[in-house]
N, C-alpha and C positions, 0 to 999 in steps of 0.2 A: 707617527707624525713626522714628516719630513721638513727640511728647511730649504731655502734657496741654494744653499751650499751643497746639499746632499742630492739634489735632483739634476742629474745630467740630462734627462729626457726634456725637462722644462727649458733648459738652455738650447737644445737642438731644434726645437720646434719653431716654425716660422711665426713671427709676430704680425699682428695687424698694424696699419698705420696709426690707429688710435693708441695701441699699446706702446708703440715706439715713441709717439709724441708724449705719452704720459711719463716716460722716463726723463724727459727734458723739460717739460712745462713748468715745473716748480721753480727751476733755476732761472728760466726765462721771466717768469712773473716777478720773482724777487728783484731781478735786475731792472725790469721795466718800472716797477714801483719806485725804486731808487731814482731812476731817470725822471720819472714824472714829478717826484717831490722836489727835484732840483730845477725843474722847468715848468712852474705853474703857468697855466694858460696855453701851454704847448704840449698838452698830454697825448699819449699814444695808447692804443689798445692792441693787445697781442693778437696776431693773425695766425701765425704758424711757427712752432718751435722747430729749429733746423737740426743743430748738432750740439753735442756737449763732450767735453774731455775733462777728465778728473784725475788728480793724483793726490797723494799725501805728501806734503812738503812742510818740513819743520814742525811736524806734529799736528798739522791742520789739513783738512780736505779742501783743495782748491779746484774750482771749476772754470773753464772758459766755455761760454755758451753763445750760440749764434741763433738769431730768430728774426722773423719778420713782424712788423707792427705797422699800423695805419693810424693817422692822426685821428684823435677822438672826435666823433661826430661827423666824420667825412663820409661821403657816399662810397659804395663798394668799388666803383670804378677809379677812385683816387689811387695813385700809385702807393705801394707799400715801401717802407724803408727797412733795410737790413741793419740789425743792431749787433753789437759785440758787448758781452758782459763778463766781468771777472768777479767771482764770489769766492769767499772762503768760509768754511764752517768752523767756528771757534767753539770748542768743547768746553763745557763747564763741569769740572770734576770736583768730587768731594774726596778728601784725604782721610785715610785712617791707616793704621799700622799694617794691615794685611793686604789691602787691595785699593785700587783707584776705581771709583764708581763714577760713571758718566751720569750726571744729574740733568744735563740739558745741552742745548746747542744753540748758539747765536749765529745768524747769518750776517756776514759782513760784506757789503757790495763795495769793492775797491773802485770799480769804474763801470759805466754803461754808456755807450756812445753809438750815434748813428754812423755806420761805415759805408753804406751804399744805398742807392735808390733803385728800386725795381719798377719798371714801367707800369706793369699791371699785376694784380694777384694771379698767380699761376697755380695750376694743379700738377705741374710738372716742374722740375728744376729748370732754371734758365739755360738755354743752349749756349755753349761757350765754344770759342774757336779753340784750336788745339794748344792754346797757351796754358801755362800753369796758372793756377788761381793766384791772384794778388793777395799778399799778406805781408805783415811785418814779420820780422824774425821772431820766432817763438819756438823754444825747444820743447815745450809741453805738447803742442798740438801737431799731430801727424798731418802732412800736406794733404793726404787723401780725405781728411775730414772737411776740408775747404772752409775752415773757420777764418773769416777775414777779421783781422785785428785793427784796433785803432791806428790811424796813420801816424799819429804822434807818439806811439808806443806807450800810451798811458795804461800800462798794466804792469804787474809786479812779477808774478810767478811765470818762469820760463824765458824771462827777458835777458837775464845775465848769464854769461859764460860760466859753466860749472854748476848751475842749478840742477841739471839732469843727474848729477852724482847724488843728490839729496832726495830725489823722487822715489817714492814707493808707488809704482804704476799700479793703477786699478785695472781690472779686466773690463775695458770699455767695449761691450759687444753690441754697439749700436749700429743699426742699419742706416744707410743714407736716406734722407727724406724722399718720399714718393717711390720707394723701391720695394716696399712690403707687398707680398703677394697673398698673404692669408686673409 
């Protein structure tokens, strides 16, 4: 019986768009649930998870996630909004003399905000001019991931100079949206 860590073949095979989305969707749903709870009457439903970046920072796993959502109950031709969410997974550990056992995990959503309006839902990424993607300064997210952050910088991980020295980078092998061929 193998594990994800022992299977090189599994890492090298091409994933389907559904498999790619499945690796992001949980984080997007958690962030959107938080947004909806803070904005009753103006809820959104998830349309498409886009990208996710994760690191271990100060003993917790932090995620920056990007996704599209549409106003709840709106017709399909209604423009979608692009969201940014920052989540951290706080591990609940039991102590004994010999080892630390992880007993559970609590998701803490630090922020979730609308960062962009997309004119219509697309099955391809929006076409851009040769400009670099707009984003606030974040040392966590590679520019190639095109994760647009909150304009006001309302995120914690990756915002301060020197944070990168504390990062344990995770192997983020995520394809860009709409690029899967399998």
